[in-house]
N, C-alpha and C positions, 0 to 999 in steps of 0.2 A: 372552307378548304380542309380536307381531312389531314390529320396528323400522321406522320410516319410511324409505323409500328416500332415498339422498343427494340425488338429483335433485329429489325432492319437497320435501325440506328446503330445498334451495337456492332453489327456486321460491317457497316460502313466505317465505324471507328477502328475496328480491327484491321481492315484493309489499309486505312491511312497509317496506322501504327506500323504495319509491315513495310510500307513504302518508306516511312521515316527510318526504320531500322536498316533497310538496305542502303539508304543514303549515308547514314551514320557509319555503317560498316565500311563503306567505300572510303570515306574520309579518314577513318581509323587506319586502314591499310595504307592509304596514301601517306598518312603521318608517319607510319612505321618506315616506309620507304625513304621518306625525307630524313628521318632520324638516322637510318643506316648510312645514307649519303653524307650527312653532316659529321657522323662519327669518323668516317674515313677522311673527310676533308679537314677536320680538326685534329687528326692523328690521335684519336682516343684509342685506348687499349681494347682489343677484341673481347676481353673478358666481360666488359660491360654489355656487349651484344649477347654473349652467352647467358648472362644473368637475366637479361630481358627476355630471351628466348625461353629459358626455363620457366619463368613466371607466366609467360603467355601460354605455353603448352599446358602447364598445371591448371591455369584458369579455364582453358577450353575443355580439358578433360573433366574438371569438376562441374563445369556448366552443363556438359552433356549428361553426366551422371545424374545431376539434380533434376534436369529437365525430364529425363526418363522416369524418375521417381515421382515427380509431380504429375506427369501424364497418367501414370498408373493409379495414383490416388484419386485424381479427378475422375477417371473412368469408373473407379469403384464407387465414388460418390454419385455419379450419374446413373449407373446401372450395375448394382452390386452383383447380381447373379451372373451376368455376362462376363464381368471382369474376373470373378472367381473361377469360372470355367476356363478362362483364357490363361489364368496365372494362379498358382496355389500359394503365393507368398502374401504377406501382409493381410492375413485373414482377420475378420472381425472376431471379437471375443466369443460370440455365441457359437462359433464353429468349434472352438477348442474346449469350452466348458459347458457341460450339459445343464448346470444350474443357472446359466445366464440365458435370458430370453430375448427374442428379437423385439424390436419396437418399430416395425415398419409403419404402423398406423400413425405414430407420432412423427416419423420422418416425412410422411406424405403431407401431414398438416404443416410441418415446418417449411416444406418446399412450396406450399401454396401461399404462406404468409411472408416468405422471405423478401419479396420486393417491398412490402410495407415495412418490414423491419429495417431494410436498407434505407428507406426514406426517413424513418425515425432516427436511426444512427447518424445519418447525415445532418439532420436538424440538431441533434444533440451535440455533435462535434462542433458545429459552426456557432450555435447560439449559447452553448454552455461551456464546453471544454476550451474552445479557442479564446474567449475573453479571460478565462482563468489563467491560461498560459501566458497571455499577453500581460496580465497584471502581476504575474509571479515575479518578474524581474525586468529591470529597465532594458536589458539587452534582448528580451523576448517581445518587445512592444510591436515589432513588425511581423510576428509569427502569424501566418494564415494558412488554412487548408486550401490548396489550389485544385485538388482532385480527390473526390471521395466516391469510390465505386466498390461495393462489397462483392460484385460479381454475380454470376448466376448460380453458383454452387453453394448451397447452404450447409451448415454443420449437420452431421449425422450422429445418431445414437447407435453405435455398433452393437450394443447389448445392454440389458438391464438385469441386475441381480438385486432382488429384494430379500432382506434377511428376515427369517421367521424364528430363528433360535438365538438364544443369548441376548435377547432384547426385551425391554419391558413392554407391557401391554399398551402403554400410553405414548409410544414412539414408533416411528417408521424409519428404517435405514435402507437406503438404496445406493448402489454403485452403478454409475453410468459410464460406458466406454465411449468417450467423446472423440470423434474423428472429424477434423475440419481441414479439408483439402481444397482450399479456396482458389479462385481466380481473381482475387481482389486486387485493387490498384489504388494506393493511397499516396498522395503527393502533398508536400508542405513547402512553404517558402519562408525563408528567414534571412533577412538582410540581403535580399536579392539572390540568394542561393536556393536552388530547387533540389529536393531530395525526397526519397520515398521508398516504399517497399511494395512488392507484389508477390502473388502466389504464396500467401502465408499458409503454413502447414502446422497443425497442432494435433497431438495425439496424447491422451492421458485418461486416467480413471478419476472421475469426479464423484465424490460422495455427497448425497443429499440427505439431510436429516429433518424430519417433520416431528416436532414435539413442542408441548404436550398435546395429545389428542383430546378433543373436547366433544361434548354432546350438543354443541350449538355451532352455528356458522361462525367462522369458516372451517370448523371441524379440527383445526390444529392451530396452536398458539404462535408458533414461530417456524422459520425456515432457515437452515444453515447449509451453506454450500462451500466446498473446498476441494482441492486436489489432494489426494493422499500422498503422492510423490510428485517430483518435478515432471511436468509434461515434456515430451519431446517437441522441439520447435525448430522449424526450418522456414526459410524465406529467401527471396531474391531482392537485391538492393537496386535502386534506381537513382538516376541523377548523380549529384555529387557524392551521395552515400556509396555509389558503386566503386568509388576509389578505395573503400575499405574492404572490398572483396578480394583480399590477398591473404596469403598464409600468415597466421598470427593475428592480423587485424580483424579478420572476420570472426575468429573465435572470441576475440575481445568483445565485439559488438553482440554476439549471441549470448555471451555470459552476462552482459549488462541487461539485456532484455529478459533473460531467464531469471535473473536476480530480482528484477522489478516485479515480475509475475509472482515469484515465490513470496515476496514481501506483501503481496495482496491476498492471495488465496491458495497458498500451499502451506500445509500444516507446519507450525501452529497457527498460522494466519487463516482466517476464514471470513466469508461474507455472511452476515446474519441479518435476517429481515423479520421484524416483529409483525404479527398479524392481528394482535389485540393489544389494547393499551396497558392492561395490567401485567403484561409479560415482563419478567426481570431479564432484560436483554443481555446483561453481563454474564448470566449463567449459561446462556445459549452461545454467546460469542467467544467467551473465554473459559471453557471448561478446564478443570485441573488436569495436569499430565498424569499418566498412568505409572510412570517410573523413570529411572535413569539407567542407561546402558553404558557399561564400561567396555571399551574395545581395546584389547591389548594387541597391537601390531608387533608380532614377535619376529618373524623372518619369512623368507621366500626361498625356493629352491628350483634349480633347473630352468631358470628363465631363459628366454631366447636372447641371442646376442644381437643387439641393435647396432653396435659400432663395428665397422669393418677393420680387421687387422691384417697387415701385409705379412706378418710373421706370427704363426701360431693361431689359436682360436680367438675370435673376437669376444669382447666383453660388453657390459652395459653399465650405465650409471643410474641404477634404479632408485625410485622413490615411490611412495604410495599416496594416493589421494582418496579420501572418503567424502562422499557427497550425500547429504541428508537434508532435504528441504532447502531452506536458504543457507544452511550451514555447510562449511567445507573445512576439512582437516587435511594437513599435509605432513608427511614424515620428513626426516632429514634425508639427504642424498648420500648413498653409499657408492663410491667410485670404483670402477674397474672390477666388477664382480657379477656373477649370475646367481649367487647364493647370498643375498644381503641379509644382514641381521639388524633390525631397527630397535627392537625392545622399547617401544614407545606406547603410551596409553592415552586414550582420548575418552571423553565422557560427553554424552549427548542426552538431552531430555526427550523422552518418547511420549507422544500423545495417544497413539493408537497402535499398540504392539501387534495386533492381529492383521493389520493391512499395510503397514509401512515397511519399506525395505531400505537398506543402505547400499548405495552403489560404490564399489571399490574399483579403482583403476591403478594399474602398475605402469609407470611411465619411465622412459629413459631420458635423462637430462641431456639436451644438446644446446649448449650456450650459443647464442647467435641465430638459432633457427627454432622451428617448432619442435617441441619434445615429442618423441615417438611413444605411441601407446603399445605396450608389450603384454597386455592381458587385462581382463576385466572379470569381476565376480559380483554377485548379489548376496548380501548378508540377510538371512531370514531372522527377523527379530523375534517372532513368535516362538520359535524352537528354543532359543536361549532363555526367553522369559519363562517358559514352561519347565525347563530343566534347572534354572537358576544359574548354573555355570556350564559353559560349553567350550571345550578345548578341542580344536579340530583343524585339519588341513583342507583347504578348499582348492579344487582344480580351477585354473584360470581358463576363461573362455575366449574365443576368437583368436587363439594362438595355437601353435602345434604342441607346446609343452609348457610346464610351469605350474607350481603350486604355491599357496600362501598359507602361513600358519597364523591362526587367530585364536584368541581366548576371549570369550564374551561372558560378562558377569551382569546379571540383572539385579537392580536395586529397587526396593519398594520405598514408599514414602510414609514416614511415621510422624504422628503429632504428639508423641510422648517424649518430654525432655529427658527422661531417665535413659532413653536409648542412646543419647548423644555420647556419653562417656565410652560406651562400648564401641561405637562407630569411630571415635577419635583414636582409640587404641588400634583398631584395624587399619586405619589410614596411616598411622604412625607419623614419621617425620617427612613423608613424601609430600612435596608441595604440588604435585600433579593431580592428586586425588581430592575429591570433594567429600565433605561429610554432610552437607545440607544443600537444600534448594531454597532460594528466596524468591517468592513471587510478589511482584509489585504491580498493583493496579493504580496507575496514575490517573486520577479523575480530573482535577481542575485546580485553579488558583484564583485568588480574588484580591482586589485592592492592591495590585502591583504598582510601583511608582512609575511615573511617566518617563518618556524617553527624552534625554537631554540632547538637543539638536543644535544646529547652527544658530548663532546669535543668541545663545542661552534660551531658546524657546523650548517649551514643553509640549510634547505630542503624545498621543496614545502609543504605547509600545507594541512591538510584534514579537511576543515572547516565545522562546523555545527552551526546552529543559534538557540538560545533560545529566544522566545518571551513571555513576561509576562505583564499581566495587572491585577492588584489586586491579588486575590488568584489563578487565572487561568494562566497556562503557557503551551506552546507548544514547541516541539523540532523537528527540521528538521532532515532528514537523512544527513549523512556526504557525502561530495564530495571529493573523495580521490585525493591527489596529484595535487592540482591546487590552484592558487591564484586568479582565476576569476571564482568562482563556479556559476552554474546556477541551481536554485531549482524549480522555477515555481510552487509554492505551495500556496494554499489559507488557511487562518485562520480567525476564527470569534470569537469575544469576545462580551459578554454582559456587558454593561457599566452602572454603577450606576449614576455617575454624571460627565459628560465630562468637567465641569468647573475646577475640581480639580484632576482628574485622568490622568495618563500618561502611555504611552506605552514604555516599556523598552525592548531593543534589545541588545543582547550580542552574539558575534561570538567567538567560541572556536575552538581549534585544537584538533581533535580526538586523535592524537598521544600524545598530552600532554594536557588533559582536564583542567588542572589548569591554563593553559596559555591562556590569552584573546588576540584575534586578533583585537579587537575593540568593541566599544559599542556606543549606541545611545539612547537618551531619547526624546520622542516626546509628548509634552502636547496636549491633545485632544482638548483643547479649540481653538487651532490654526485651526482645521478643521471647526469650526463653522463659521469662517469668510472667508473660502476658497470658490471658486466658486463650487456650487453644493455640498459643504461640502466634497470635494475630493481633494487629493493631489496625483499626479502621477509624480515622479521625482527621481533624484539621491539625496541621503542624505549622507553628509560627515560624516564619522565615527570619533569618538573621541578615543584617546589612541591607535591610529593605524598608518598606513603609511601616508605620506603626501598627496597622491592621492587616498587613500582608500575610496571607496564609496559603498553604498548599494542602489539598485534600488527597489522601492516598489510603490504600489498603495494603498492608504488608503482612505476609504470611510466611512462616518458616517451617520447612518440613525436613526431617532427618532421614538420611539414606541408610537403609538396612537391608540385608539379604533375607530377613524374616518377613513372612506375610501374615498380617493380622487384619481381617476384614473390618474390625472396629475402627481402624485408623482412617478409613474412607467414610466421610459423612455426607449426607444428602442435604442439598439446599433447596429452598422453596423457589420454584421457577415462576410461580404466579404471585405477584405482589398484591394480594387483595384478600380480605376476609369476607367478601360478599358471598351470599348464599347462591348467587347465580353462576358462580364458577364451579366447575367440576372438581370433585375431590381427586387426589392423586390416584393413579391406577393401582390395582391390586398386584398380587405376585406375578412372577414371570410365567410365560407359557410353559407347557410341559416340554421336556426335552432339554432344558437348560441345565448347565452344569456348574453354574456359579455358586460358590460357597455362601454367598450372601443370602440365598434363598433359605438356607437352613439357619443361619445366624443373622438375626436382624439387629444391627447395632443401634444403640440408643442415639437419637438425634442430639446434636449439639447446637446450642443457640448462642447468639452473640449478645453482648451487653448492649444496653440502650445507648445509642450513639449520642455523643455530646451535642448540645444545641448548636445548630449550624446557622451562622448569622448571614448566610447568603453566598455560598460558593458559586451558585448559579441560580437565577430566578426560576429555572425550570425544574429545580429539585424540590421534591416534597417528601414528607414522611408519612408513611402509612403503616398500619398494624398488619402483621403477617402471621397467619396461623401455620405453624410448621408441623407437619405430620410425618411420622416415620414411614419410610418407603423401602421397597424390597431391594432395589439395586442402587448403591451409592454412586450415581453418575450425574454428570451435567452441572457441576458446580465449579465456578471459577476459583475462588479461594474459600474453603469451608469457613462458616461463621464461627466466631469464638465460642468455645464451649462454656457451659455453666455447670456448676456443681450439682444442680438439681437434676435428678434422673428422670424427670417426668417426660413422657412421650409426646405430649402436646404442650407447646409453650408458645408464648407470644414475644415478638421482638420487633424493634423498629429498624427498618432498612431504608436505604436511599433509593428512590425511583426517579429516574430522569425521564420526563415526558419526551416523546418523539415530536420534534417540531414539524408541524405540517407546513410545507412550503409550496402551496399550489401555484402554478404558473399564473401571473397576473393577467388580467384582461388587457387587450391591446391598448385600450384607452388609458388604463391605469399605468401601463408600462411606459407609454410615451408622454404621460402627463396630460393635463387638461387642455393644452394647446397643441398637442401632437409634436412637441419639439424636444421632449425628453425631460429629465429631472436631474437635480443636483443635491448632494448630501453635504450638510454643513453642521459644524458644532460651534456653539457660542458659549463664552463664559467671561465674566468680568473679574479682574484682579483688583480688589479694593486697595490692597497694600501698594501695588505698583501703579494704580490708576490707569490701567490699560484694558482695552477690549480685545479679547483673543478670539480669532476666527480661524477655524480649521476647515480647509477645503478637502474633503475626502475623495469624492468621485462623482462622475456623471453617468447617466444611464440612458441608452437609446437616443443619442444625439442624431441630428439630421445629417445625412451624407452631403458633402459639399463639393468634393473633387470628382474628376472623371472616373476614378476607380471605385466610386461609391463609398469612399472613406473620407476622413478629414484629419487635420492636424490641430486639435483643439487646445486652447489654453484659457485661463480665467483671468479677467481683469476686473478689479473692484475699486470703488470709491466710497468714502464715508461722506455722504451728502450732508450739507450743500457744498462741501469743499471738493472741487474738481481740479485742483492744482496738481502739478506733477509730484509734489511732496506728499500728497495724500493718496497717490495711486499705489496699488499693490497688484502684483502679477505673478501667476504660477509659471512653471516650466511648460514647454510645449510637448505634448504627447503625440508622436507621429503615428499616422495610419490607424486610428482607433476611434470608434464611436462610443466606447464605454471606458473612458480614461480613468485611471486611478492616480490622483495627485498626491494626497496625503501631505499637504503643506500647511504650515501654521503661520499666521500673520497677526501683527499687533498694531493697534491704533491707540495713541495717547489721547485719553478722554476722561474727563471728570464724570463721576457717577451721576451728578444732577444734569449733565448734558445729554445723557443717553436718550431720554424721552423726546428730544428735539432732533434726533438724527435718524437718517435712513441709510441702509447699506445697499448699494447698487452693484450687482455682479453681472458682467457681460461675458458670455462664452463665445469666443472668437475663433475663427479658422485662420491659421498662420499661412498666409499667402504673400506673394510678391505684390508690389504696388500696382503693377500693370496687369495682374491676373484678373480674369473675369469670374473666377470662382466666388462662391458666397463667402462673405467675410464674417458676418454676425450670425451666429447659430441660435442664440436665444438670450433673453435678459430676465433677471429676477430682481425686484426691488422689495426690500424687507423693512417694515416699520419696526424699529427697535423698541418703540414704546409698548408694543404688544408682546415683546419677548421677555421672558424671565431669565435674565443673564446673571442672576445672583449665584446660580449653580450651572454646571456644564449641562447643556441640552443639545441633543443631536436630532435633526429633523430632515425630511426630504422636502424640496421645494420644486414646483413645476416651473419650467421655463416658458416665457411668453415672447411674442414677436417684439422686435425693437420699437415699433411705433405704438405698442399697446400702453395704455395708461394704468393698467391693473397693477396693484401691489400684491404680490404673492403672500399668502398666509401659510404658516407651517402646517405640514400634514402629519397627523399623529400616527406614525407607524413605528414598528420596532427597529431600533438602531442596529446596524450591522457592525458598529464599532465597539 
């Protein structure tokens, strides 16, 4: 029997959805009529009807406007030429800029492979993303994707610009105009509630960097991808989420989504992919900033009147909002004026001054309702950086009148401590201005103490770090179930006075946020006397374990209006001294105007790193040959300088191997018996004479219920004792085939008795007594005489059927804990 074509299936689905929408609209209107009748019957004030009417009219008008915009964008994605001839708005970038080229050949390829990408994304979301979300929190255990449809419209490349000037010969810079006007439909279910989004729209400029170029395959060492500025995002909500499609609430949802995207791949955040093993990924992923921009928000004039006045002219309550990547600054509100004077200053770290812009909005504060937008402007960073100081009036856009007065001051980064005193004099007593930038590369920690849990049991912690300097603080993500977490995250602070300020670091356990795993305080003045004002080492933690340490790289840079090319140093992006690796590229191509081509700064090398006793088993030390390069770019934190002026030096740096995690074969993923696997940790406390068993998680359990899920829990006995006093049992994880338990159990047992005992674990499905669903999902019996419980050991064990006599043996795989 022939299968129905995909297009016919999609057409049938669309017709069914349209019928459902008609029925839903009928019941909505009927509900409105009943509501009006009830309001009259219950003698409610007519004002409530007016409020509901206003919200309904607003939502309908917004819905029609958005629907028209979505249709235009989708038509452009389907047939660009026809859509352009029909409408001359929202043109792709190649129409406006002659240096931007079309990429229709790539769009055709993308259109051809889009269905296969859709299948891949669906498999990725269900098999990888969904289990991680379910395991992230107890309240997310019931999270499932109920519908995943990326639609028929793929993303498009509106234009490509490849830079040929002001770039090195061993790198490629490209800007892609990304246009994604999709007809996607995504639905999720959480605790019985359905919600989702459809018709996702994304538009932004994405930069792609290929560096360094090699004379061997794959021809480039690494790939870096990021948005230069916040992309514009729009979408429609479905299900329960549609309740947020109201004034104020929708903006809140959009801001949350935009903030999450910015935290992933809007500068300074980026996605970096190494293509060769010897690449120093940190130099590609976390390059140093180019400088700091001071923005003086002085005043505005002739703003429009947003508030209606019955007597005289109306006024506004204006304030300004500055948006730059994931950062947002807001001035104070000046009431009842159209000529406000703010006289406030903000500072932001700039990563790419030639491509980034700062969005400025002037808003009118309306307590109790959405604030009105009374003008916008875009601040060009490159002009202020080239001039040093720019004092100007900018006309506001999208309004009839209004100007804003700004003063922009560009600050370079210096690695000379002698510059600090001059900078501090310029800053003066103002607490709003910074004199330095502190760059923190948080790498990892090791030997953290265990988590104290219920009944005084000890379990592996789920640590996260809080870094604070003055009023600014950052928090890392948690690393579940490990005492040697690896974060590899950069953080940057603006410092007012390094002579008196300190960096505070605290490590907490997510399972018990009030419990501290260790802390550390570093006076910034210690960096002033360090080589190149940089410290790269293990720091011993206080109030922690005896061997607990945290590995970080700290670098201090001083702000100055003076430009000295020698202050920017080049780092080696290839961590190898093998002759098979290409040497760094030569000078820049002709036509570049960088002063670095004329003045080649002497490279600065770091001191040999102190012996690392194991921050992470994937860290190794290699010798790096550092050669002077033409353009000082691409370094996260410049290495500490040496007093030796030699142009070729050798230094030890840390290289973290990229863990290859290929998808396991189906037989390996489901275990030798096809029933899944369980991960356990064993250790024996000789002082307390107790056997400690930690049940971490299960993988790929058999579905038992009608919805192809299960409600698993683990029951264990220390054989031959099968009495109720010897039974241990985990909590039940609902609707999950990859449950994470992370529970610790203890058995009172003498050390000489271990060799005569077996540990039996049964994974059961929580069902009612009269249910016909499968109750036993798998069993594993462990011969403790073959286990070395003198030290903590974590292993995977295959589950076998209940009637099997096989005793499972530990599998030697790398622990996830």
